[in-house]
C-alpha positions in Angstrom: 22.8 -52.6 -15.8 19.5 -52.7 -13.9 21.0 -51.3 -10.6 22.4 -48.3 -12.5 18.9 -47.5 -14.0 17.4 -47.8 -10.5 20.1 -45.5 -9.0 19.5 -43.0 -11.8 15.7 -43.0 -11.3 16.2 -42.5 -7.5 18.6 -39.6 -8.1 16.1 -38.0 -10.5 13.3 -38.3 -7.9 15.5 -36.9 -5.2 16.6 -34.0 -7.4 13.0 -33.2 -8.2 12.0 -33.2 -4.5 14.9 -30.9 -3.7 13.6 -28.3 -6.1 10.6 -27.6 -3.8 13.0 -25.5 -1.7 15.3 -24.3 -4.5 15.7 -20.7 -5.6 14.5 -19.7 -9.1 15.5 -16.8 -11.2 13.3 -14.8 -13.6 14.3 -13.6 -17.1 16.3 -10.7 -15.6 18.2 -12.8 -13.1 16.3 -11.7 -10.0 15.9 -14.3 -7.3 12.4 -15.8 -6.9 10.9 -18.5 -4.6 8.9 -21.4 -5.9 5.2 -21.0 -5.4 3.6 -23.2 -2.7 -0.1 -22.9 -3.9 -1.1 -22.0 -0.4 -4.9 -22.0 0.3 -5.9 -22.7 -3.3 -4.7 -19.3 -4.4 -2.5 -20.8 -7.1 0.8 -19.6 -8.4 1.1 -16.0 -9.3 1.6 -15.3 -13.0 4.2 -12.7 -11.7 6.7 -14.5 -9.5 7.8 -12.9 -6.2 11.4 -11.8 -6.6 14.1 -9.9 -4.8 15.2 -6.9 -6.8 17.5 -4.0 -6.6 15.4 -1.1 -5.3 17.4 2.1 -4.4 15.0 4.3 -2.5 14.8 6.8 0.4 12.0 4.8 2.0 13.0 3.0 5.2 13.2 -0.8 5.2 9.9 -2.3 6.1 7.9 0.2 4.0 5.4 -1.1 1.5 5.4 0.7 -1.8 2.5 0.0 -4.2 3.1 1.1 -7.8 -0.3 0.8 -9.5 1.0 1.6 -13.0 3.5 -1.3 -12.7 1.0 -3.5 -11.0 3.7 -4.3 -8.4 4.0 -4.1 -4.7 7.5 -3.6 -3.1 8.5 -4.4 0.5 11.6 -2.3 1.0 14.5 -4.3 2.4 17.9 -3.1 3.6 20.9 -2.5 1.3 18.9 -1.1 -1.6 16.8 -4.2 -2.2 13.1 -5.0 -2.1 10.8 -8.0 -2.4 8.6 -7.4 -5.5 5.2 -9.0 -5.7 2.7 -9.0 -8.6 -0.7 -7.5 -7.7 -4.1 -6.8 -9.2 -5.1 -3.1 -8.9 -8.1 -0.9 -9.3 -9.7 -0.7 -12.7 -10.1 2.7 -14.4 -11.9 5.1 -12.1 -10.9 3.2 -9.0 -7.2 3.9 -8.7 -6.0 6.1 -5.9 -2.7 7.2 -4.3 -1.5 8.4 -0.9 0.3 7.3 2.2 -1.4 5.2 4.9 -0.5 2.8 7.6 -1.6 -0.8 8.1 -4.2 -0.4 10.8 -5.3 -4.1 11.1 -4.4 -7.5 9.9 -6.8 -10.5 9.5 -6.3 -14.2 8.7 -9.1 -15.6 6.5 -11.1 -12.4 7.0 -14.8 -12.1 6.7 -16.0 -9.8 3.9 -18.8 -7.2 4.1 -18.9 -5.3 0.8 -19.0 -1.5 1.4 -22.3 0.3 0.5 -20.6 1.9 -2.5 -19.9 -1.5 -3.9 -23.4 -2.8 -3.1 -24.9 0.2 -4.9 -22.9 -0.9 -8.1 -23.4 -4.6 -7.6 -26.7 -5.3 -5.7 -26.2 -9.0 -6.5 -23.3 -9.3 -4.0 -23.8 -11.0 -0.6 -24.2 -8.6 2.3 -21.7 -10.6 4.3 -19.4 -13.6 3.7 -17.5 -15.6 6.2 -13.8 -16.1 5.7 -12.6 -19.1 3.7 -11.2 -20.2 0.4 -14.3 -18.9 -1.5 -14.1 -15.5 0.1 -12.8 -12.7 -2.3 -10.4 -11.4 0.4 -8.5 -14.7 0.4 -6.1 -16.0 3.0 -5.0 -12.7 4.5 -6.0 -9.0 4.5 -4.1 -5.9 5.7 -6.4 -2.9 6.2 -5.2 0.6 5.1 -5.9 3.4 7.4 -9.4 4.8 7.5 -9.9 3.9 3.8 -12.2 1.2 2.5 -9.1 -0.4 0.8 -7.0 -3.5 1.7 -4.1 -5.5 0.5 -5.6 -8.9 0.4 -5.4 -12.4 -1.1 -7.4 -13.8 -4.0 -8.6 -17.1 -5.2 -8.3 -15.8 -8.7 -4.5 -15.8 -9.5 -5.3 -15.0 -13.2 -6.2 -11.5 -12.1 -2.7 -10.7 -10.8 -1.2 -8.1 -13.0 -4.6 -6.8 -14.1 -6.7 -3.7 -13.3 -9.8 -5.5 -12.0 -10.6 -4.4 -8.4 -12.6 -1.6 -6.9 -9.5 -0.1 -5.4 -8.0 -2.8 -3.3 -4.7 -4.5 -4.1 -5.0 -8.3 -4.6 -2.3 -10.8 -4.4 -2.2 -14.6 -4.7 -2.9 -16.3 -1.3 0.7 -17.5 -1.3 2.1 -14.0 -1.8 -0.3 -12.2 0.6 0.6 -14.8 3.3 4.3 -14.1 2.7 3.8 -10.4 2.9 1.5 -10.7 6.0 4.2 -12.6 7.8 6.7 -9.8 7.1 4.7 -6.6 8.1 3.1 -5.4 11.2 0.3 -3.1 12.2 1.7 0.4 11.8 3.7 -0.4 8.7 3.7 2.6 6.2 2.1 1.9 2.8 2.9 4.3 0.0 0.5 4.1 -3.0 1.9 5.6 -6.3 0.0 6.0 -9.6 3.0 6.8 -11.8 
């Protein structure tokens, strides 16, 4: 009887280890990947999922829907990767079409003068790292002051909390960063 119990325990451990690479499904049946807790960003309260997304935008386009608090990376065949994001709070939401003009890993942060005027307590410059509010990756949007960036505050995903930037968990922003290039079109919608 003891060998059977040991074999059952070993199978249970192996099955649990195999789940690290398993696919998960949300309540609507959309495929989602297990979070990896990259860079201390924690798991997103809104799991990354592959969804049906019929659109006229070309594959590779990033579509930000601020009212949904979701970011979509358009894929072929009417699908998209959907990520949860934090968006600008009231008075800081914006829309338009831009391109990703730069990408940075563990970016430094220099708050813009407009932000410093509102928050003089902020540091004037902060080196990149796990405590930096830009998180693990940042993608800069055209000539705007705005970015799609990581965050070490996963609880803010799905909230309207920023000064206009779009924040993602470090795990999600690292995934998106690996899939897009400088020159990628980003469409920001407020409806």
